[in-house]
N, C-alpha and C positions, 0 to 999 in steps of 0.2 A: 504494500500500499504506500502510496506517495504521500509524504508529509507536505501539506499545501501551506501551512502557516510558518512564515519566517519573520524575523525581526528586520527592521529597516536596514540596519547595517549589512546584513547578508544579502538583502534584496539589492542594495546599491552594489555590492560586489558581483552579484550575478549580472546586474546591468552592465558594469564595466566589461565582463567577460563576453557578454553577448555583442558588444560593440566590436569586439576583435574576433568574433566568431569562434570563441572557445567555450561557450556555455553549452552543456548537454541539453538534451530534449527535456529531461526532468526539470532542470533548472529554469528553462524558458517557461514551462508550464507553471512552476511555482512563481516566478516573477510575474507572469501575466495575472494570476490569481491575486497576488499582493497589490499589483497596481489597480486593481478593481476597487479596493477599499482605502488605499493610502494616497492621499493627495500629495504629501510631501515627496514621496518616492516618484510619483508621476512627474512632478516638477523637476526632480533630479534627472530622471531619464530624458525628459525633453531637452534640458540644458546640455546633458552629455551627448545626446545625438546631434545637436546643433554644433557643439564644439568639434566633434568628429567630422562633421561635414566641412566645417571651415578650415580644419587642418588639411584635409584631403583636397581642398579647392586648389586647382593648378594656377589660379591667379594670384595666389599669395606670393608676395615678393619679400625677400629679405635683403638686408644690406650686405655688401661685400666686406671683407676684412678691412680694407683701407677706409671705407665710409664709416665703419664701426669705430675705428681708431680715431678718426677726425671728430666724430660726435662725442666720444669719450674725452678727448682733450678739450673740447669746447665746454663740456659740462664741468670738468675739473676747473678750468679757468673762471667760469661763471661762479662756482662755488667758492674759489678764493676770493673773488670780489665781494661776496656776501658776508664773509667772515671778518 
């Protein structure tokens, strides 16, 4: 018999595993049942899903090493002015 009731902490862990396609069928069923009655975990799942989609978005651009270094130097210079 499948234990359908889990605590939010475990449900969040299952949610994380599901995002990376590591959750078992049993875990997916338990999570679905938990989300039926837990508003907080539904919000966590929605935010987690959105974050995963944003990270996988090919339009996300990062700074190259040179630009990061320049930004860091400018930040340090501005910090010294404020002290």
